N, C-alpha and C positions, 0 to 999 in steps of 0.2 A: 812504429810499424812503418819502417823507408822503403822495406822490400821484402819479398818472401824467405830471402835467406835470413833474415831477423828477426822475420817473426818466427822461422822456425827456430831459430836459437836459444829468442828468448820463451821459448816453448806456450808463446800466447795465439790464440786463434785470430787470425788476419781476415776484418770481416769482408765479404764480398758485397759494395755498397751498388745497387740497383741505380735508374735512372731519378727514381726519384726521392731518393735520398733514405728509401729499405733498405736494408742489408738484403744481399741476396739472398740468408738465409732466413729473413722475412725480422730481424729486430732491428730496432731504430736504436743508432748507439748515441751512448751515452756525450753530453754535450764537454766533458772531459776527455771524449776517447778522439787518440789525434786524428784529422783526415786518413780515410783512406785513399791507398793510390789508385791510380786508374791508367789502364794502356792508354797513350795518347793516340794510335793507332787505331784501334777499336773505337774510340769515342769520333772518330772522323769517320771512319765505317760508318758508324749510325747515323752521323751528320749525312753522310751520301746518301743514305737511303732513302733517308725523308727528301732531300734534292730529288732523289729519282720518282718517288712517289709523287712528288708535286709534278716534276715532269710530266710523266705519264701520262698523269689524268689533265694537264695544259693540253698537248699535244692528241687527248684521245681523238675529238672531231677532227681534227687537222688528219688525224693517220686514218680513220674511216673514211674520211671522202679521199684519200689517197690511193687505198686498198678497194675501188669499187673497179666491176670488172668493164673493161672498154668495150666488149661485143653487148653489153647491157646499155651503156653510155653511161658516159659520167659527167658532172658538175665541173665549169670552166675549172675552179681551181683543184679539183678532183686530177683532171687531164694535167695539170700545169706539174701538183706533185707526183704523179705517178709516170710522169713522161720524162723524169731527169732522175736517172740510178742512184746516183748518189744521195741526193736528197731521200727518196724511195729506203735507201739501203739505212740510213740514219733511222731516220721512221719508224724500221722496223725492230733497229734497237732499243730506242727510247720506247716501243710496245714490250721490250722486256723487262722492263726497268720498274715494272709496276708490282708483277709478280719478285721480280728480283728482291725490292726492297723489303717488300713483306718478309721474305725466307731471311733476309739480315736479321732482321728486329728479334724472330722468334729464337731463329741460331745463336743470338749471341744471350739471348733470354734463356735460353735454356745449357749452353755452354758454360756460364756461370752458377744459374742456377742449381740442376742436377748434382754437378759436384759436390758446391757447397753441402747440401743436403742429404747427398752418398757420407762425407767422411760423419758428418754429425749421428748416424743412421747406428752407427752403433753405440752412443752412447746411452748413458740410462738417462730417463725418462725423456726420449726423443721425440714419440708421440705427442706428448702435452706442451711441449715446449716450440713445437713444427705444426703443432693448431694453432696456438697463440698467434704464431708469425703469418702462418699464411692467411687467417685472417686478417691481418693487417693488412697485408702484400692487396688482397680482394678487394678491402674497405680502400683503398688509395686509389684502385681502377672505377670504384663505386661514385667515390667521393668527386673521381675528375668527372664522369659523367654528368653526376647532377650540377655540380660549378658550372660545367660549361650549358648544360638543358637551361639553367637560372638564367645565363649570358643568351642564351637563343631565344627564350620566351621575352624578355625583353626587347629582344632590339626586333624581333616581332612585330610586339607593342606598339614599340614606339619609334622606331624608324623606318623597316619595312617590313612586307610579309615574306615568312622563309618557306619553302615548300615540305610538308609533312611535320613541320614541327611540332603540331599536335598530335600526329599521331600514334600511338605504342608503337608502328611499326617502324617508325624513324629511330626509336631507343633503344631495339629489337636487334630483328636482323639489320634497320638502316646501320648499324656498327658491330656487325656482328663480330670481325676482326677483332676488337676489341675484349669483345665478351669470350671468344674464343681464346686471347692472350690470358682472362681471367679464369677459365677452365683448366689452361695447362698448366696455373700458376697452382690451382688447387689439388692436381693429381699428382704434380711432380713429389710433393714428400712421399710417397705410395711407390711411382716408379723409381726413384732413387736406391729406398730402401731395398726393394726388386735389385736393381742393376746391379750392390751393391755385393750381392750376396753370389753374382751368378761372375764365375771368371773371365777374365778380362778377351782371353779370344773367343771364348762362347759370344761375347758382349757385340765384339766386333763383327763377328761372323753373321749373326741377329741381325744388326742393323744393316749389313750390306744386304744379304736377302730382302728384308725391307722394301731399299731403295728399288734391287734391280725388280721386284714386283712393282711398284709404285709408278717406275717410268714404265715400265708395260703396259700397266693400267691406263695410264695418263695419256702416253703416246696412242692408245685406243679412240680413248675420246676424243682428242684434240683430232686426230687425223680419220677416222672411222666413223665414228658414233657423236659426233658436238650436241647434237639436237639443238632446239629453240634455248638458247643461255635466259631470254628473255621471258620465258612462260616457267620456266621451272620452280618447281613446288617441291616443300622438302621434305616428299615422298621419293624426288626423283634423285635417283642413286648417285646421278653426275654432278647433283648439287655436293651432296658430300665430299665429296671427291679434294672440294678446297680444303676443307677442316681435316682432313686424313692426311693431304699435302703438308700442310703446317702441321700438325701434331707429329708425322714421320720426323721434317725439318726439327723441327726443337728434341726432341729424343735422340737423333744420331748427333746432333752435335753436342748433348748431353755425355755422350757416351763418348765422344772426343774428348770433351773436358776431363773426362775421368781416366783416359789415356796418359801415362807415365809421362812425365818433360822430359825433353832430350837434355843432356851433359852441355854444362855451356862447354864443351869439345866438339859437339855433334850438332851447337844448333845453326853452325852457317850449312851445312850438309843439310838440315832438317829444311831450312829457309829457300834454300834453291828447289830443293824438291818440291817442293809443295808452290812456289815460284813459276816451275818450269809445269806443272801442272795446270797449274794457273792461267798462264800462257798459250798451254796448248790449246786447251778449251774455247778460249775467248778469239782465238785466230778461226780455229772450225767453226764457230759463231758467226764471226763477222766475212767469212768465208763464202756462207750457205747465205747469207742474208747477202753479200753481194751479189752472188751469180743469181739469186730469186729476184733481186732490185733491175740487174739488168735483162733479165729474158719477161719482166714487167709478172715476175709469178706471184699475184697479190695472193692466191690462194694460199699456196707454201708458207710466207710471210706471216697471214694470220694464221695458222697452224701452228707455227713455231711459237706463238707468243701467247696461245688459246687459255687466257684467265691464270689460274694457280697452276696449270696442269705442263707449265714449259718447263722441260729438262734442264733448258740451260741456263734459268734464271736459279733453279735451285743448284747446280753445279757451280755457276759462277758465285754464289752466294754463300757456299759452302765452303769452296776453296779460297777464298778473299777473307773470310775470316782464322782460316788458318793460318793465312800468311800474316793476318793482323796480329793475331795474336798470340805468337812464335816467344818463348821465352824460356830461359833457360833454369834448369830444376837439378835434383838430385834425386837419392835414392829415396823412394815413396811417396814423392812431391809429384799431385796430378797437376795437366797443361793447364789446366784453366786458373789455376794456385799460382801455377809460375809466370802466369800470364799478366796477372796484378802485379809483379814486379819488375814488368818489360815493358819498353818506348814508353816510357814514365817522363814528363817532364814541369816542370813549373811555371813555363812561360806564359806570357800574357796572353798569347794563340793560343797556347795547350787547354790553358784556361776558359778562353772564351768558346772552342772546339767544345770543351764538357760540356761549360753551360747552356749552350745550343742542342748540343743533344740530346740533352735529359731532357727537351718540349718532345721527345718524337712520340708518347702516349699522348699528350695534349694534340698533337696536329692531328693523329688520325682520327681523334672524336671531332674535330671540329671543322678538318677534311667532311668530312659524312656529313655533318652540319652544315656548317657555314656555303660547305663548294658550289653549290650552284650559285649563290650570288656572288661570291665571287669570280666564281667563271665565268655567267653567262652574264654578268652587269659588267664587270673591270675588264679581266684578264683577253675573256675574247673576242668583244669589243673591239680592242685594242689591238689584238693581234690580227683580223681583217680588215683594219685601218692598215695598218704595216703591209699586209700584204698587196690590198688592191694601190698605195702607195708606190710599191717596187714592180707593181707585175708588167709597169711600161719599160723597165730597165733591162729585163730580161734575168733576176737573180731572188724572185722574189719568193723561191725555198729557201733558200739562203739564209733569208733577211727575217724569214718565219721561223727557221732556225733559232738563227740567233738570240729575237725579240722572244722566244718562246722561254729558254733556256735563261735569259736575264730575267721574266716577270718570275718564270718558274723559284730561283733563287731567292727574289725578293720576298716573295709569298712567303717562303719558309722563315726568313729571317722576323718576318713582322711576324706570323704568330707564333713564333718561339720564342722573340720577346714579349710579348703578352702573356704568355705561357707564362716565360719565369716572371713576371709583374705582376700576374693574378693567379694561376693554379698554384703553382707550386708553393707561394708565400702562406696560401691558405692552410694545403697543407703541415705545413709549419705548425702553423696554429693550432691545428688538429692534433700536432705531437703524432703526425703520419708520414714526416717527411723531415730534411734535414735543411 
């Protein structure tokens, strides 16, 4: 199974393997099955998403200080960061990375899982097989949460206390994105079956209408009626917009993955088209952030990156997925399947990127549970020391950004390595991974 073309010639079904070694259609590959190829560009994008989420959380307290209202009074560090347009603009971009990373995660999952299920939906025994595979995928998520919970409880008992670790909230709404992913995986077979029976043009048209409606509603929430995010309950409709936004991301990526792959001769033009769109959107985002920073319009910067309602984050995520997933196909080959044979590499770097990127699910859980200890005890104290040291030299903002980026990357590497040494081996032992 070296590439998509050989898979079509031999007539064998290509396994779409996910982050935890479970195939995108839910089946665990047998020991004798050749290792499925991976698109190294997509793997690199997944790794970039983890780093973006880490950097967002690292810089969040500093961004909050920089976005203070000068008329109401700012702390010395808030005034220092807010008065430097370049630093403020970069902080504004970093504020987009949390939602951007989440969108990338859900979009890549939907891009491969939904088309894989759609291809199988016309086969006999689809519902029986897909029930088993879906249960297996949800078990991967649930077992991962249990493993982190065991480690967290041991850490709380023998090392140092963890905030909320004994509360049911921590393992429910405290890791809501993880359970959202489980919910999307659970409904994916039904969604794929329905999409398979809808003509391609209608699928795309409905997806476009959903995106436009979503952008309008999210724009209303961010710019007109944000409410008090800190006190939102489950009955607040704005609370549910996060789940709806990521559900749409998951679904539209699946629709994109079901689209026909470009022919080899058309691939360069196809890539240029998506790249131009990506550059255009990125240029608009950077321009708006820069102008807002120069004017010190902290309200606009905050609105642009307001939680998951950021349309900029969603657009950049989708365009990057399309650019990275590009692959040539043929008659009847969908984009997701063609993507598997594109951008593959057996180099050490490519394997290392794929191995680290496979820790994204574990990172989500660990970040939610251990984030307070990692941030408050280690990272934020270090950044505060760096900022105080650099303040006398007049480049505190630049030093803060450099140090924040370095520790965020280091944090991702440490968590991903521990994930690869603990969680994933346990999943293999339980025959839930590879």
